[in-house]
Residue, then its C-alpha position, 0 to 999 in steps of 0.5 A: x035804458x033799451x037804447x043801449x042794449x044794441x052797442x052793448x050788444x056789439x061791443x061784446x060781439x066785437x070782444x069774442x071775435x077778439x078772443x076768439x082771433x087771438x086764441x086762433x093766432x097762438x094755437x096756430x103760432x105759439x111755436x113760432x112766435x117762443x123761436x122768434x123769442x128766443x132768437x131774440x134773446x139770443x141776438x140781444x145776449x150776444x150783442x147784436x141788434x134787432x132793427x124795426x121799421x114801419x112808414x105812417x102808422x108803422x113807424x109810430x108801433x116801430x119806435x113804440x115795440x124798440x123803447x119796450x125793448x129798450x126799457 
């Protein structure tokens, strides 16, 4: 079973790196995220719209995000 230790360690290392990256992002950008969320909410409350766009994989991300706002 020793052959499973290295892949598991790599998975845990990748997970920790992702957590640290997200923590750093939100520590540095929490206010900007809150401001954007408020701007989106006000725009939609006033009958406005939010457009998402992308090319290739980003188009799929944009479509998914737009669907989240609709649903």
